[in-house]
C-alpha positions in Angstrom: -27.9 241.9 2.4 -26.0 242.5 5.9 -26.0 246.3 6.8 -22.8 247.4 8.5 -21.3 250.1 10.4 -17.6 251.1 10.0 -15.9 252.7 13.0 -13.0 254.8 12.1 -12.7 256.3 8.5 -8.9 257.0 8.2 -7.0 255.3 5.2 -7.9 251.6 6.3 -11.3 252.4 7.1 -11.8 253.8 3.6 -10.2 250.9 2.0 -12.6 248.6 3.8 -15.4 250.5 2.5 -14.1 250.7 -1.0 -13.5 246.8 -1.1 -17.1 246.0 -0.8 -19.6 248.9 -1.2 -21.5 248.4 -4.3 -19.6 245.2 -5.1 -20.6 242.5 -2.6 -24.0 240.7 -3.0 -23.7 240.2 0.7 -22.7 243.2 2.8 -22.9 247.1 2.7 -22.2 250.0 4.8 -25.1 252.1 5.9 -23.3 254.0 8.7 -19.8 255.4 9.4 -18.3 257.0 12.6 -15.4 259.5 12.4 -14.0 261.8 15.0 -13.4 264.4 11.9 -16.5 264.1 10.1 -15.8 267.0 7.9 -12.8 265.2 6.5 -14.8 262.5 5.3 -18.1 263.7 4.3 -17.5 263.7 0.7 -16.4 260.1 1.0 -19.7 259.1 2.9 -21.8 260.9 0.4 -20.0 259.0 -2.4 -20.7 255.6 -0.9 -24.2 256.4 0.4 -23.9 256.1 4.1 -24.8 258.1 7.1 -21.9 259.7 9.0 -21.8 260.4 12.8 -19.2 260.8 15.4 -20.7 258.5 18.2 -19.6 254.9 18.4 -22.4 254.1 20.8 -25.0 255.6 18.6 -24.0 253.6 15.5 -23.9 250.3 17.6 -27.3 250.8 19.1 -28.7 251.3 15.7 -31.3 248.3 14.9 -30.4 248.6 11.3 -26.8 247.8 11.9 -26.2 244.1 11.7 -22.5 244.1 11.9 -19.8 246.3 13.1 -16.3 246.9 11.6 -13.6 248.5 13.7 -10.9 250.5 11.9 -9.8 252.2 15.1 -6.6 252.4 17.1 -5.9 249.1 18.8 -6.0 250.6 22.2 -9.8 251.2 21.7 -10.5 247.7 20.5 -11.1 245.7 23.5 -14.1 248.1 25.0 -15.4 248.5 21.5 -15.4 244.7 20.9 -17.0 244.2 24.3 -19.7 246.9 23.6 -20.5 245.4 20.1 -20.7 241.8 21.3 -23.0 242.9 24.3 -25.3 244.5 21.6 -25.5 241.2 19.6 -23.6 242.4 16.5 -20.9 240.5 14.8 -17.5 242.1 15.0 -14.8 242.6 12.4 -11.6 244.2 14.0 -8.6 245.4 12.2 -5.2 244.3 13.5 -3.5 244.6 15.9 -6.3 243.0 17.8 -4.3 243.8 21.0 -0.9 244.2 22.0 -1.1 241.7 24.8 -2.6 238.1 25.1 -4.6 238.9 28.2 -6.5 241.7 26.2 -6.8 239.6 23.2 -8.3 236.8 25.3 -10.8 239.2 27.0 -12.1 240.4 23.5 -12.4 236.7 22.4 -14.0 235.7 25.5 -16.7 238.7 24.8 -17.5 237.5 21.3 -17.7 233.9 22.6 -20.1 234.7 25.4 -22.1 236.7 23.2 -22.2 234.1 20.7 -21.5 236.5 17.6 -19.2 236.0 14.8 -15.7 237.5 15.2 -13.2 238.2 12.5 -9.6 239.9 12.3 -8.5 241.8 9.3 -5.4 239.5 8.4 -6.1 240.2 4.6 -2.6 238.8 3.6 -3.8 235.4 4.0 -6.0 236.0 1.0 -3.4 236.9 -1.2 -3.6 234.4 -4.2 0.2 233.3 -3.6 -0.6 232.7 0.3 -3.7 230.7 -0.2 -1.9 228.5 -2.7 1.2 228.3 -0.2 -1.0 227.2 2.6 -2.5 224.4 0.3 0.8 223.4 -0.7 2.0 223.1 3.0 -1.2 221.5 4.3 -1.3 218.9 1.5 2.3 217.8 2.5 3.6 218.4 -1.1 7.0 219.7 0.3 6.9 217.4 3.5 7.1 218.3 7.1 7.9 222.1 7.8 11.4 222.7 9.0 11.9 226.4 8.7 10.0 229.5 7.4 11.6 232.8 6.1 9.3 236.0 5.9 9.9 239.7 4.9 7.1 242.5 4.5 8.5 245.9 3.9 5.9 248.6 2.7 7.2 252.1 2.4 4.9 253.1 5.0 7.4 255.5 6.7 7.5 257.4 3.6 3.8 257.3 2.3 1.8 257.4 5.6 3.1 260.0 7.7 2.4 260.4 11.5 -0.4 258.8 13.3 -0.2 255.6 15.4 2.9 254.3 13.5 5.2 257.0 14.9 3.9 256.7 18.4 6.0 253.9 20.5 3.0 253.5 22.7 0.8 252.6 19.9 3.3 251.0 17.8 6.1 249.3 19.8 8.9 247.5 17.9 9.2 250.0 15.2 7.6 248.3 12.2 6.8 245.2 13.7 3.4 246.6 14.8 2.3 247.6 11.4 4.0 245.2 8.7 5.5 242.6 11.2 2.2 241.3 12.6 1.3 240.3 9.1 4.4 238.2 9.1 3.7 236.7 12.3 0.4 235.9 11.2 2.0 234.2 8.2 4.3 232.0 10.3 1.5 230.9 12.7 -0.8 230.1 9.7 1.7 227.8 8.2 4.1 226.7 11.0 1.6 226.7 13.9 2.0 228.3 17.5 5.4 229.9 18.2 7.1 228.8 21.5 10.3 231.0 21.7 11.6 234.3 19.9 14.7 236.3 19.9 14.2 239.8 18.4 15.8 242.9 17.6 15.1 246.5 16.6 17.7 248.5 14.7 16.7 252.2 14.5 18.6 254.7 12.0 16.1 257.5 12.3 13.2 258.0 14.9 9.9 259.4 13.7 8.6 261.2 11.9 9.4 259.3 8.8 11.4 256.7 10.6 14.0 254.3 9.4 14.1 251.0 11.4 14.6 247.3 10.7 12.7 244.7 13.1 13.7 241.2 12.9 13.0 237.9 15.0 14.3 234.5 15.1 11.5 232.1 16.2 11.1 228.5 17.5 7.6 226.8 16.7 6.1 224.7 19.3 6.5 221.8 16.9 10.1 222.0 16.6 10.6 224.1 13.4 12.3 227.5 13.2 11.7 230.6 11.3 13.0 234.1 10.8 10.9 237.5 10.1 11.9 241.0 9.2 10.3 244.2 8.3 12.2 247.2 6.9 10.4 250.5 7.1 10.9 252.9 4.3 12.2 250.0 1.9 10.2 249.5 -1.4 7.0 247.3 -1.1 8.2 243.9 -1.0 6.4 240.5 0.2 8.0 237.2 0.5 7.3 234.1 2.7 9.4 230.8 1.9 8.7 227.5 3.7 11.3 224.8 3.8 10.4 221.2 4.2 11.8 217.8 4.2 11.0 217.1 0.7 11.1 220.6 -0.7 10.4 224.4 -0.4 7.9 226.7 -1.7 7.9 230.5 -1.8 5.4 233.0 -2.2 6.5 236.4 -3.8 4.1 239.4 -3.8 0.4 238.5 -4.2 0.3 236.2 -7.1 3.7 234.3 -7.5 4.6 231.0 -6.1 7.5 228.8 -6.8 7.6 225.1 -5.6 10.9 223.4 -5.5 10.8 219.6 -4.6 13.9 217.6 -4.1 15.2 216.0 -7.4 13.0 218.3 -9.7 13.2 221.5 -11.4 11.5 224.3 -9.4 8.0 225.2 -10.9 7.0 228.9 -10.7 3.0 229.7 -11.1 1.4 233.2 -11.4 -2.0 233.3 -10.3 -4.7 236.1 -10.9 -4.7 239.0 -8.5 -7.5 239.3 -6.1 -8.7 242.2 -3.8 -7.6 240.4 -0.6 -9.3 242.5 1.7 -12.6 242.2 -0.4 -12.1 238.4 -0.1 -11.7 238.2 3.6 -14.7 240.5 4.1 -16.8 238.1 2.0 -15.7 235.3 4.1 -16.9 237.2 7.2 -20.2 238.0 5.7 -20.4 234.1 4.8 -19.7 233.5 8.4 -22.5 235.6 9.5 -25.0 234.2 7.0 -24.2 230.4 7.2 -22.3 230.0 10.6 -19.1 228.7 8.6 -15.9 229.1 10.4 -14.0 232.4 9.7 -10.8 231.6 7.9 -8.7 233.1 10.8 -9.3 231.0 14.1 -9.5 232.6 17.4 -6.7 230.3 18.6 -4.6 231.5 15.7 -5.4 235.3 16.8 -4.3 234.4 20.5 -1.0 232.9 19.0 -0.3 235.7 17.0 -0.8 238.4 19.8 1.2 236.1 22.1 4.2 235.9 19.7 3.9 239.6 19.1 4.0 240.3 22.9 7.0 238.1 23.4 8.8 239.7 20.5 8.4 243.3 22.0 9.5 241.8 25.5 12.7 240.2 23.6 13.5 243.6 21.8 13.4 245.1 25.2 15.4 242.5 27.1 17.9 242.1 24.1 17.5 238.3 24.4 15.3 235.3 23.8 12.0 234.9 25.6 9.4 232.3 25.6 6.0 232.9 24.3 3.0 232.8 26.8 0.5 230.3 25.6 -2.8 229.0 27.3 
């Protein structure tokens, strides 16, 4: 059993704990760090882990064998470097960083220390997205020509304040929160992105913002794509891949429709899974066996590079190239 510490016990830090505590045969949380411990004392007691306010203290604890970061991205680089230097495998919530340079430094730190590293792109583990990836990888719809994606999640009406309302922590409106999941989906399915043309349309600033962030992308392999996120719109997930022999569309967490040229579309519904729990279990397996984590570090860098370019494109009001390598 891997003993872990979770740093940050806001909404998502609690979700991480809830996904595995008492459920996972591989990993459990024995420590939690919060800057407002009184707010989470009952939660810590319920899940049976110690609570403190000091990151350094938790990382130095010899009982702690892995560190989970559910902290603001502006803290990620230093925290990753510190955990890696202590020889602890690191799980980091997205965004890993807002620039390729910082993401590269973080990845270099874990590589130098030789410790496993994971990023919380749990949407890859939706049942629909795992099957979509298989359909694309197996060539069932031919070569990828175009990818369309939308993720809207009501966060501006359900999750008030915090980093999402701060343009320094969350540039590009909804692109930092929901949009990063879409960029990850496009990179996972279409490969590295070479060029972007993005816009942000804001109808109301925060708190409780209303905005649309959208981007047209060109993949390095020649395909195209388009992604969009609407803050305050009802929960919606769609990723549609168009290929030379057909198309495949993932809807929400469990539904996939495959349409091949000359055939009737086939829609399948798969059993729902806890996508966050599945990804954490994969991280625990990586720690135990050395098997690769499902999200490669090259994908992590490609996603941050595309995100950084999208923010630059929004600011410039025109297309920009994505920095790579």
